[in-house]
BADREN-857416 format. One record per residue (C-alpha): residue number from 1; x, y, z; residue in three letters. Coordinates in Angstrom, 1 decimal, always signed. Layout:
BEGIN
+-----+--------+--------+--------+------+
:  nr :      x :      y :      z : rest :
+-----+--------+--------+--------+------+
: NUM :      X :      Y :      Z :  ALA :
...
+-----+--------+--------+--------+------+
END
This chain:
BEGIN
+-----+--------+--------+--------+------+
:  nr :      x :      y :      z : rest :
+-----+--------+--------+--------+------+
:   1 : +139.2 :  +76.3 : +195.6 :  MET :
:   2 : +138.7 :  +73.6 : +198.4 :  SER :
:   3 : +137.5 :  +70.7 : +198.2 :  GLU :
:   4 : +134.0 :  +71.8 : +200.1 :  GLY :
:   5 : +133.9 :  +75.0 : +197.4 :  THR :
:   6 : +134.2 :  +72.6 : +194.4 :  GLN :
:   7 : +131.5 :  +70.1 : +195.6 :  ASN :
:   8 : +128.8 :  +73.1 : +196.7 :  ARG :
:   9 : +127.2 :  +72.9 : +193.6 :  GLY :
:  10 : +127.0 :  +68.8 : +193.5 :  GLN :
:  11 : +124.1 :  +67.3 : +191.8 :  GLY :
:  12 : +122.4 :  +70.9 : +191.3 :  ARG :
:  13 : +121.6 :  +72.1 : +187.4 :  ARG :
:  14 : +120.9 :  +75.3 : +186.2 :  ALA :
:  15 : +119.5 :  +76.7 : +183.5 :  LEU :
:  16 : +120.2 :  +79.4 : +181.4 :  VAL :
:  17 : +117.6 :  +80.3 : +178.4 :  ILE :
:  18 : +118.9 :  +83.4 : +176.2 :  GLN :
:  19 : +117.5 :  +84.4 : +173.3 :  ALA :
:  20 : +120.8 :  +85.0 : +171.0 :  HIS :
:  21 : +124.3 :  +83.0 : +171.4 :  PRO :
:  22 : +126.4 :  +85.7 : +173.6 :  ASP :
:  23 : +123.9 :  +86.5 : +175.7 :  ASP :
:  24 : +124.5 :  +84.7 : +178.9 :  ALA :
:  25 : +128.0 :  +84.8 : +178.3 :  ASP :
:  26 : +128.4 :  +88.5 : +178.8 :  ILE :
:  27 : +125.7 :  +89.1 : +180.8 :  SER :
:  28 : +126.9 :  +86.0 : +183.3 :  SER :
:  29 : +129.8 :  +84.0 : +182.2 :  GLY :
:  30 : +131.7 :  +84.4 : +185.2 :  GLY :
:  31 : +128.8 :  +83.1 : +187.6 :  THR :
:  32 : +128.4 :  +79.7 : +185.1 :  LEU :
:  33 : +131.6 :  +79.1 : +185.3 :  ALA :
:  34 : +132.4 :  +79.3 : +188.5 :  ARG :
:  35 : +129.3 :  +78.0 : +189.9 :  TRP :
:  36 : +130.4 :  +74.9 : +186.8 :  ALA :
:  37 : +133.6 :  +74.7 : +189.4 :  ARG :
:  38 : +131.7 :  +74.0 : +192.2 :  GLU :
:  39 : +130.0 :  +70.9 : +190.8 :  GLY :
:  40 : +127.6 :  +72.7 : +189.5 :  TRP :
:  41 : +125.2 :  +71.5 : +185.8 :  GLU :
:  42 : +125.1 :  +74.0 : +183.2 :  ILE :
:  43 : +122.6 :  +73.7 : +180.3 :  HIS :
:  44 : +121.9 :  +76.4 : +177.8 :  TYR :
:  45 : +119.0 :  +76.9 : +175.7 :  LEU :
:  46 : +119.7 :  +79.1 : +172.7 :  LEU :
:  47 : +115.8 :  +80.4 : +171.5 :  CYS :
:  48 : +118.1 :  +81.6 : +168.1 :  THR :
:  49 : +121.1 :  +80.6 : +166.2 :  SER :
:  50 : +121.3 :  +85.1 : +166.2 :  GLY :
:  51 : +121.7 :  +84.5 : +162.7 :  ASN :
:  52 : +120.2 :  +88.3 : +161.6 :  ARG :
:  53 : +122.8 :  +89.6 : +164.4 :  GLY :
:  54 : +125.9 :  +91.2 : +162.2 :  SER :
:  55 : +126.0 :  +94.8 : +160.3 :  ASP :
:  56 : +128.8 :  +93.1 : +157.5 :  ASP :
:  57 : +127.0 :  +93.8 : +154.5 :  PRO :
:  58 : +128.7 :  +90.5 : +153.1 :  THR :
:  59 : +127.0 :  +87.9 : +155.5 :  MET :
:  60 : +124.0 :  +86.4 : +154.8 :  THR :
:  61 : +121.8 :  +84.6 : +158.0 :  PRO :
:  62 : +122.2 :  +81.6 : +155.7 :  GLU :
:  63 : +126.0 :  +81.6 : +156.9 :  ARG :
:  64 : +125.8 :  +83.5 : +160.2 :  LEU :
:  65 : +123.7 :  +81.0 : +162.4 :  GLY :
:  66 : +126.0 :  +78.1 : +161.8 :  PRO :
:  67 : +128.7 :  +80.3 : +162.7 :  LEU :
:  68 : +127.0 :  +81.9 : +165.6 :  ARG :
:  69 : +126.7 :  +78.3 : +167.1 :  GLU :
:  70 : +129.7 :  +77.5 : +166.4 :  GLU :
:  71 : +130.4 :  +80.5 : +168.3 :  GLU :
:  72 : +128.9 :  +79.4 : +171.1 :  GLU :
:  73 : +129.9 :  +76.0 : +171.7 :  ARG :
:  74 : +133.5 :  +77.2 : +171.3 :  ARG :
:  75 : +132.5 :  +79.7 : +174.5 :  ALA :
:  76 : +129.9 :  +77.1 : +176.6 :  ALA :
:  77 : +132.9 :  +74.7 : +176.9 :  GLY :
:  78 : +135.8 :  +77.3 : +178.1 :  ILE :
:  79 : +133.1 :  +77.8 : +181.1 :  LEU :
:  80 : +132.1 :  +74.9 : +181.7 :  GLY :
:  81 : +128.6 :  +74.3 : +180.3 :  VAL :
:  82 : +127.1 :  +70.8 : +179.9 :  ALA :
:  83 : +125.0 :  +71.1 : +177.3 :  SER :
:  84 : +123.4 :  +73.5 : +174.8 :  LEU :
:  85 : +120.5 :  +73.1 : +173.3 :  THR :
:  86 : +119.4 :  +75.4 : +170.2 :  PHE :
:  87 : +115.5 :  +76.0 : +168.9 :  LEU :
:  88 : +116.9 :  +77.9 : +165.8 :  ARG :
:  89 : +113.6 :  +80.2 : +166.1 :  HIS :
:  90 : +114.4 :  +83.0 : +163.4 :  GLU :
:  91 : +116.6 :  +85.9 : +164.8 :  ASP :
:  92 : +114.4 :  +89.0 : +165.8 :  GLY :
:  93 : +111.3 :  +87.5 : +165.3 :  GLU :
:  94 : +110.3 :  +85.9 : +168.7 :  LEU :
:  95 : +107.1 :  +86.1 : +170.0 :  GLU :
:  96 : +105.3 :  +85.5 : +173.5 :  GLU :
:  97 : +103.0 :  +82.6 : +172.1 :  SER :
:  98 : +100.9 :  +79.3 : +174.3 :  LEU :
:  99 : +103.6 :  +77.6 : +171.8 :  ALA :
: 100 : +106.4 :  +79.2 : +172.7 :  PHE :
: 101 : +106.0 :  +78.2 : +176.0 :  ARG :
: 102 : +105.4 :  +74.9 : +175.8 :  ARG :
: 103 : +108.6 :  +74.7 : +173.9 :  GLU :
: 104 : +109.9 :  +76.0 : +176.9 :  LEU :
: 105 : +108.3 :  +74.7 : +179.4 :  ALA :
: 106 : +109.5 :  +70.5 : +177.9 :  ALA :
: 107 : +112.8 :  +71.5 : +178.2 :  HIS :
: 108 : +112.4 :  +72.6 : +181.6 :  ILE :
: 109 : +110.3 :  +69.7 : +182.4 :  ARG :
: 110 : +112.9 :  +67.8 : +180.8 :  ARG :
: 111 : +116.5 :  +69.3 : +182.4 :  ILE :
: 112 : +114.9 :  +69.3 : +185.5 :  ARG :
: 113 : +116.7 :  +72.9 : +187.0 :  PRO :
: 114 : +117.0 :  +74.2 : +190.7 :  HIS :
: 115 : +117.8 :  +77.6 : +189.2 :  ALA :
: 116 : +116.7 :  +79.2 : +186.2 :  LEU :
: 117 : +118.5 :  +82.3 : +184.6 :  PHE :
: 118 : +117.2 :  +84.1 : +181.5 :  THR :
: 119 : +116.6 :  +88.1 : +180.5 :  HIS :
: 120 : +114.6 :  +90.6 : +183.4 :  ASP :
: 121 : +111.7 :  +91.7 : +180.7 :  PRO :
: 122 : +111.4 :  +94.7 : +182.7 :  TRP :
: 123 : +114.4 :  +96.2 : +182.6 :  THR :
: 124 : +114.1 : +100.1 : +181.0 :  ARG :
: 125 : +114.7 : +100.6 : +177.8 :  TYR :
: 126 : +115.6 :  +97.8 : +176.7 :  ARG :
: 127 : +114.0 :  +96.8 : +172.9 :  ILE :
: 128 : +114.9 :  +93.7 : +171.8 :  HIS :
: 129 : +111.9 :  +92.5 : +171.4 :  PRO :
: 130 : +113.9 :  +88.5 : +171.3 :  ASP :
: 131 : +115.1 :  +89.6 : +174.9 :  HIS :
: 132 : +111.7 :  +90.7 : +175.7 :  ARG :
: 133 : +109.9 :  +87.8 : +174.5 :  ALA :
: 134 : +112.2 :  +85.3 : +176.0 :  VAL :
: 135 : +111.9 :  +86.7 : +179.4 :  GLY :
: 136 : +108.4 :  +86.7 : +179.6 :  PHE :
: 137 : +108.0 :  +83.4 : +177.8 :  THR :
: 138 : +110.6 :  +81.7 : +180.4 :  ALA :
: 139 : +109.3 :  +82.3 : +183.4 :  LEU :
: 140 : +105.5 :  +81.3 : +182.1 :  ALA :
: 141 : +107.1 :  +78.7 : +180.9 :  ALA :
: 142 : +107.7 :  +77.6 : +184.9 :  ILE :
: 143 : +104.7 :  +78.1 : +186.0 :  VAL :
: 144 : +103.1 :  +76.0 : +183.2 :  ALA :
: 145 : +106.4 :  +73.5 : +184.4 :  ALA :
: 146 : +105.5 :  +72.7 : +187.7 :  GLY :
: 147 : +101.9 :  +72.4 : +186.8 :  ASN :
: 148 : +100.8 :  +68.7 : +187.4 :  GLN :
: 149 :  +97.3 :  +69.6 : +186.5 :  MET :
: 150 :  +98.9 :  +70.7 : +183.1 :  ILE :
: 151 : +100.2 :  +66.6 : +181.3 :  ARG :
: 152 : +102.3 :  +65.4 : +178.7 :  ASP :
: 153 : +104.7 :  +62.7 : +178.4 :  ASP :
: 154 : +107.0 :  +64.7 : +181.4 :  GLN :
: 155 : +106.4 :  +64.8 : +185.4 :  GLU :
: 156 : +106.2 :  +68.2 : +186.7 :  PRO :
: 157 : +108.8 :  +70.2 : +187.9 :  TRP :
: 158 : +109.1 :  +73.3 : +190.0 :  LYS :
: 159 : +112.5 :  +75.7 : +189.9 :  VAL :
: 160 : +113.3 :  +76.9 : +193.4 :  GLU :
: 161 : +115.0 :  +80.4 : +192.1 :  ASP :
: 162 : +115.3 :  +82.2 : +189.2 :  VAL :
: 163 : +118.0 :  +84.7 : +188.4 :  TYR :
: 164 : +117.3 :  +87.4 : +185.8 :  LEU :
: 165 : +120.5 :  +88.6 : +183.8 :  PHE :
: 166 : +120.6 :  +92.0 : +181.7 :  GLN :
: 167 : +118.4 :  +94.1 : +184.5 :  THR :
: 168 : +118.4 :  +97.2 : +186.1 :  ASP :
: 169 : +116.4 :  +96.4 : +189.5 :  GLN :
: 170 : +120.1 :  +94.1 : +191.2 :  ALA :
: 171 : +120.0 :  +92.9 : +193.8 :  ASP :
: 172 : +122.3 :  +89.9 : +194.1 :  HIS :
: 173 : +125.6 :  +89.8 : +192.9 :  GLY :
: 174 : +128.0 :  +87.0 : +192.6 :  GLU :
: 175 : +131.4 :  +86.7 : +192.7 :  ASP :
: 176 : +133.3 :  +86.0 : +189.7 :  ILE :
: 177 : +137.1 :  +87.4 : +190.4 :  THR :
: 178 : +138.2 :  +84.0 : +190.2 :  ALA :
: 179 : +136.6 :  +83.7 : +187.1 :  THR :
: 180 : +136.8 :  +87.3 : +185.2 :  PHE :
: 181 : +139.2 :  +85.4 : +182.4 :  ASP :
: 182 : +137.4 :  +82.7 : +181.4 :  LEU :
: 183 : +134.5 :  +85.2 : +181.1 :  LYS :
: 184 : +136.6 :  +87.2 : +178.6 :  ILE :
: 185 : +137.7 :  +84.7 : +177.0 :  ALA :
: 186 : +134.1 :  +83.3 : +176.6 :  ALA :
: 187 : +132.5 :  +86.3 : +175.4 :  VAL :
: 188 : +135.9 :  +86.4 : +172.7 :  GLN :
: 189 : +135.1 :  +83.6 : +171.4 :  ALA :
: 190 : +132.5 :  +85.3 : +169.9 :  HIS :
: 191 : +134.1 :  +86.2 : +166.3 :  ALA :
: 192 : +131.8 :  +87.3 : +164.0 :  SER :
: 193 : +130.6 :  +89.5 : +167.0 :  GLN :
: 194 : +133.1 :  +92.5 : +166.2 :  SER :
: 195 : +132.7 :  +94.8 : +169.3 :  HIS :
: 196 : +133.6 :  +92.3 : +171.7 :  PHE :
: 197 : +137.0 :  +92.1 : +170.5 :  GLY :
: 198 : +140.5 :  +93.5 : +172.7 :  THR :
: 199 : +137.1 :  +96.2 : +174.2 :  ALA :
: 200 : +135.7 :  +93.1 : +175.7 :  ALA :
: 201 : +138.2 :  +93.1 : +178.7 :  ARG :
: 202 : +137.8 :  +96.7 : +179.4 :  GLU :
: 203 : +134.8 :  +97.3 : +178.5 :  ARG :
: 204 : +133.6 :  +94.7 : +180.6 :  LEU :
: 205 : +135.8 :  +95.0 : +183.6 :  GLY :
: 206 : +134.6 :  +98.7 : +184.1 :  GLU :
: 207 : +131.1 :  +96.7 : +185.2 :  TRP :
: 208 : +132.1 :  +94.2 : +187.0 :  VAL :
: 209 : +134.0 :  +96.2 : +189.2 :  ARG :
: 210 : +131.3 :  +98.7 : +189.9 :  HIS :
: 211 : +128.8 :  +95.0 : +190.9 :  ALA :
: 212 : +131.9 :  +94.2 : +193.1 :  GLY :
: 213 : +132.2 :  +97.1 : +194.4 :  SER :
: 214 : +128.3 :  +97.2 : +195.8 :  LYS :
: 215 : +128.5 :  +93.5 : +196.7 :  TYR :
: 216 : +132.2 :  +93.4 : +198.3 :  GLY :
: 217 : +133.7 :  +91.4 : +195.9 :  TYR :
: 218 : +136.7 :  +92.5 : +193.5 :  GLU :
: 219 : +134.7 :  +92.1 : +189.9 :  LEU :
: 220 : +131.3 :  +90.8 : +190.6 :  ALA :
: 221 : +128.1 :  +90.2 : +188.3 :  GLU :
: 222 : +124.6 :  +90.9 : +189.8 :  GLU :
: 223 : +120.6 :  +89.8 : +189.1 :  PHE :
: 224 : +117.8 :  +90.1 : +189.7 :  LYS :
: 225 : +117.2 :  +87.0 : +192.5 :  ARG :
: 226 : +113.7 :  +85.6 : +193.6 :  PHE :
: 227 : +112.1 :  +82.9 : +194.4 :  LEU :
: 228 : +109.0 :  +82.0 : +192.4 :  PRO :
: 229 : +105.8 :  +82.5 : +193.0 :  ARG :
: 230 : +103.2 :  +81.3 : +191.0 :  HIS :
+-----+--------+--------+--------+------+
END
């Protein structure tokens, strides 16, 4: 990687607003690892700790939440994420609300991201209510964070660029050929999620090869990308 490429993101910040630990690593981990290498400052905002994400009948939410937070810390370290914030809302119970919007807007103003990643809430047939609630609320929070007439103890901030993951309306690909191994390592750090074991490389490899063929890369992650219009 050239020095120019390494510094391409210098002074730039990206905020990833996700419902659960592992959502961003699965969907966007290769992109975020590459951006971190290029100088971007990557921040994770996790709305829940995924404390109900287990099929193990012996597991409890009280044990699982801290476990999944620690898994996410390990995964984030692999990818080069600068900071993680856990809001610790109850897994499976997120809803669009004014209070939730204000909470996310406050974090947007605090971090001041140039790019924001979140769930595509319009994706057909994805029925997890947390994903939809986070996607809709994060997008509404972009508007609130940038509105100078919504006043608190932080300055307004306008997000420049939005990347929606888990989308069925992709129109943008990011080259992850050089960072696919980091993505796999990050996904496998979520050991409590048994479906990511040794099959992760094969399963995710098929997705990223297909995406790469669409955008002229060997391996890629794809997004719905747009400039936020209020």
